[in-house]
N, C-alpha and C positions, 0 to 999 in steps of 0.2 A: 704285220699284225694279222692279216687275213690268213696267211699260211699257218700261223700259230693257232688261230681259231679253227682252221680247217682240220687240224690234228684232233680236235675234240668233237668235231661235227658228227662223226659217225657214232661215237659213244653216247653223245647227247641226243641222238635221234633227230638231228636237225635236217638231215638229208631225206628226201622223199622222191618217189618216181611218179611221173605222169605218163599217160599213154595216148598217142594220137592215132586214131583209126586210119587205115589205108583201105580205099574202096576200089573194088573191081568194077571197071566201067561197063562190062558186058552184063553183069547181073545186079549191080548196086549193092552187093553184099560186102560186109566187112570181112576181109580175108586175113588181115594181119594188123598189128599195132607196132608203133615204134616207141620204145622205152626211153624217156627223157628225164635225166636226173635234175633235181632242183635243190637249192639250199636256202632254207629260211633261217637267217642269222638272228639270234635272240635280240640284238640291238639294231642291226642295220637293215633288217627285213630281208626280202628276197634279193639274192645276189645272182647275177646272170652267170650261166654256165660259161659264157665267153670270157668271164673274169676268173672264175675259180678253177675251171678245168686246166688251163695253162699252169696255174700255181700248183695244182695237184701233180701235173706232169713233171714239173721242175723239181719238186720236193720228193718225188717217189711215192706220194700218197695215192697216186692213181692206181697202184696195185691193189691195196685193200679196198679202196672205193669202187674200183672196177669189178672186183669180185662180189662186193655187196650188191651193186646194181644188177649184175647177172643173176645172182641167186634170188633177189627180190622179184625180178621180172619173170623168171622161170616158175617160181612159187606162185606168182599171181596168175599166170596163164593156167596153171594146174587147178587153182582155186576156182577160176571161171568155168573150167571144164566140169568140175564137180558140182558147181552151182547150176549146171544145165545149159550154159551158153555153148554155141557151136565151137568146135575146136579151131582156134586161130593161131597163127604164127606170131611170135614176138621178135622184133629186130632190136638188137643191142649193139651199141657202138663199142668197138675195141680201140684203145688208144695205142700210140706207137710204143709207149712204155710197156704195155701189156704184151705186145707182139714180140718183145725181146725178153719176156719173163720166161725163165727156163722151164717152169712147170705149168705153163699155160694150158697145154692140152690135157694134162692130168686134172688140173683144177676144174676145167669145164666139164670133163667127164664126171668128176665127183659131184659137181653141182647138179648135173642132169640126174644122177643116181639119187642124190638126197631129196630132190624135189619131185622125183618120179615123173619128170616131163620127158616125153618121147623126143628124141633129137630132131625129128622132122619139123617140130614146132619152134625151133630156135634158128634165127638167122643172125649171123655175125656180120657187122658192117665195118669195113675199113675205109679210110679216105685215100684218095688218089695220090696224095703226097707221100703216103707210106710206101708206095710201090717202087721207090727209087732203089731200095736194096733188094734187087730181084732174087738173088740166090737164096737169101734167108727167107724171104716171103714165100717163095715157091715151095720150099720145104715145109714151112710152118702151115701154110694154107692147105696143103695136101694132107697133112696130119689132122688138121681140124676137120677137113672134108670127110676123112675116114670115120669120124665120129657120127656122121649122118646129118650134120647141120648144113645149112645153105650159107653161101658167102655173097655179100653184096658190096659194091663200091659206092660209097656215099659221096655226095658233092661232085659227081662225075662231070668232067669238063672244066674244072677249076684248077686242076693240078698242073704241074710242069713236067710230067713224066712222058716217056715214050709209050705209045699205044701197044708196043710189043708185049707188054705184060698180059694183055687180054688173051693171048694164045698160050702163055706159060702158066697163068694162074687158073685154078679150078673155080671160076666165078659163075654165079647163077643169075645175078641181077645187077643192073646199073640204076642208080638213082640220079635223076636229072636235077641239078642244083636249082634252088628257087630263084636265083638271080637271073637265070635264063628265062624262066617262066614269067617272072615279073614284067619283063620287057618284050614278051613274045608278040604283043600286038603292035608295038611301036618301033621295034628295032629289027630290021631285016637280017642283020647278022645273027642275033640271038635266035630268030626264027629258023634260019638256015642251020645253026648248030643243033637245035632241037631236032630238026628233020634228019640231020646226019646221024645223031645218036640213036634215034628210033630205027633208022634204016640199018645201021651197023648192028644194033642189038638183034634185029630180026634175022639178019644173015648169020650171026653168030649163035642164034637160038638162045638168047639171053632175055630174061624178063626185064621190064622197065617199070620203075616207079617215078612219077613226076611229083616233086615236092612244091609246096607253097602255092597251091591253087586257091585263089581268093575270089575270082570273078568267073561268071558263066562263060564269058567270051574266051577266056583261057581254056576252060574245060572243053568248049566246042571245038577249038583248034586241035586239042589233044585227041579228042574222039575221032575227028576227021583224019588224024594222022595215025590212028590205030594204036594209041598208047593203051596199055592194059590196066594199069593201077595208078591211083593218085592219092595224095594226102594234102590237106590244107584246110584253112579256116572256112572255105565254102561249105565243107562237110562237117568239120568238127575241129575245135582247138584241142590241144593236149588236155586230158582229163584225169582227175584222180580215179583210182580203180573202182571205188564204190559207185561213183557217178557214172562211169562208163557202163558198169554192170546194170545199173538201174535204168539207163537211157539207151541201152544197146538197140532195142527194137525201134525206138523213135529216131535214132541217128540213121539207122538203116533205111527206114521208111522215107525219111527226108531225102536221103541220097537217091533212092529210087524215084521219088517224085521229081527231083531235079532232072534225072536222066530220062524219065518219061516225057517231060516237056521238050526234051531235045530228040525225042523219038529213038532213044537208044535201047531202053528196055520196055517190055510190054507191061501195061498196067494190070 
């Protein structure tokens, strides 16, 4: 039933995108946002992406939905730029189905041209579990990289793949999964894994984003460990675009106030 309803969700404008700010810990500035798709079902209300994204994958609907998310996000960032907001990057998740889409590179190129968004403001996110097909992924990611976009590995540390892909893939950023951050204060293993990821990223000259920051204690640990960028409810939940635009300055001021109290940025 959900699959059938999902077929009509795009046409009926039931899908929408929220954006969660990512905060640079040295400046307190919003440097980027992650685009997160939502589905408001006319009868069932909000349906979790964890429920409908796998359905979209299995049915092939992820191809048109993925393109719609990408175009919506790129268009939105360009609108923010025209409205006078600082130029920020938008991170968009790519699904496994999309990565095997034969015209993916052309599609992304066309979206960037149509929305007039410079490629440097688009980050494409893959998950670690996708890296198992190294030959295909290496070719595809290099073609995407040639467009001028950046590539991130989402949910890093939760997959079952060999780390050898880090030297084969043109990756710019690792995103530490929220499950590690959640237990960083109580689980010595999770703390060790976060330390290892941060150290490895530094040696490989990769940027790091830590997800799921909800408590000041988590933030303090990441600051002490020289993590660059974070996102999480401590700073902002995912927001509708107009709400983010109207509250951009206050979100940023709040982030800077939190960091000032931790003596990270100067007031």
